[in-house]
C-alpha positions as CSV (number, residue, x, y, z in Angstrom):
1,X,-25.8,0.4,-7.6
2,X,-23.6,3.0,-9.3
3,X,-20.6,2.9,-11.4
4,X,-17.2,1.9,-9.9
5,X,-14.7,2.3,-12.7
6,X,-13.8,5.7,-14.2
7,X,-11.3,6.8,-16.8
8,X,-9.1,9.7,-15.6
9,X,-10.9,12.1,-17.9
10,X,-14.4,11.0,-16.6
11,X,-13.2,11.2,-13.0
12,X,-11.8,14.7,-13.6
13,X,-15.0,15.9,-15.3
14,X,-17.3,14.3,-12.7
15,X,-15.2,14.5,-9.6
16,X,-18.1,15.3,-7.2
17,X,-19.9,12.2,-8.5
18,X,-16.8,10.1,-8.0
19,X,-16.4,11.4,-4.4
20,X,-20.1,10.6,-3.6
21,X,-19.7,7.1,-5.1
22,X,-16.5,6.5,-3.1
23,X,-18.4,7.1,0.1
24,X,-20.4,4.0,-0.7
25,X,-17.8,1.8,-2.4
26,X,-14.2,2.0,-3.6
27,X,-13.9,3.6,-7.1
28,X,-11.2,2.6,-9.5
29,X,-9.7,5.2,-11.8
30,X,-8.1,3.9,-15.0
31,X,-5.4,5.4,-17.1
32,X,-4.9,4.1,-20.6
33,X,-7.4,1.3,-19.8
34,X,-5.3,0.0,-16.8
35,X,-6.2,0.6,-13.1
36,X,-4.2,3.5,-11.7
37,X,-5.7,4.4,-8.4
38,X,-8.6,3.5,-6.1
39,X,-10.5,6.2,-4.3
40,X,-12.1,5.2,-1.0
41,X,-14.2,7.0,1.6
42,X,-12.6,8.3,4.8
43,X,-14.3,5.7,7.0
44,X,-12.8,2.8,4.9
45,X,-9.4,4.5,4.9
46,X,-9.5,4.8,8.7
47,X,-10.6,1.2,9.0
48,X,-7.7,0.0,6.9
49,X,-5.2,2.1,8.8
50,X,-6.4,0.7,12.1
51,X,-6.3,-2.8,10.7
52,X,-2.7,-2.3,9.4
53,X,-1.6,-0.9,12.8
54,X,-3.2,-3.8,14.7
55,X,-1.4,-6.4,12.6
56,X,2.0,-4.7,12.5
57,X,4.5,-6.0,15.1
58,X,6.0,-3.4,17.5
59,X,9.7,-2.7,17.5
60,X,10.0,-4.6,20.8
61,X,8.3,-7.6,19.3
62,X,10.7,-7.5,16.4
63,X,13.7,-7.3,18.8
64,X,12.4,-10.2,20.9
65,X,11.9,-12.3,17.8
66,X,15.7,-12.2,17.0
67,X,17.6,-15.4,17.5
68,X,18.9,-15.7,21.1
69,X,21.3,-18.6,20.6
70,X,24.4,-16.6,19.8
71,X,24.5,-18.6,16.5
72,X,26.2,-17.3,13.5
73,X,24.5,-15.9,10.5
74,X,25.4,-17.3,7.1
75,X,27.8,-15.1,5.1
76,X,27.9,-15.1,1.4
77,X,31.2,-15.0,-0.5
78,X,31.4,-11.7,-2.4
79,X,34.1,-10.1,-4.4
80,X,35.0,-6.6,-3.2
81,X,34.4,-3.9,-5.7
82,X,37.3,-2.1,-7.4
83,X,37.6,1.5,-6.3
84,X,40.1,2.6,-8.9
85,X,38.6,4.7,-11.7
């Protein structure tokens, strides 16, 4: 298998290679030794977008999940801020 971690400088100098590798598996680019970004292929990106949309509740579902018992929401005691300069 190929490499999957690249420094920013290596990724910049060998961008075509990073792109080709990302088509096979996610590629991590590090900056100052710490992970900065992950480059993924379009197919994986579309799969993740579809998965996120499938799991996200619709606006109607969120509205229907609101309490229906006319109960009161708890209120916190807060001090009003002073508007004088």
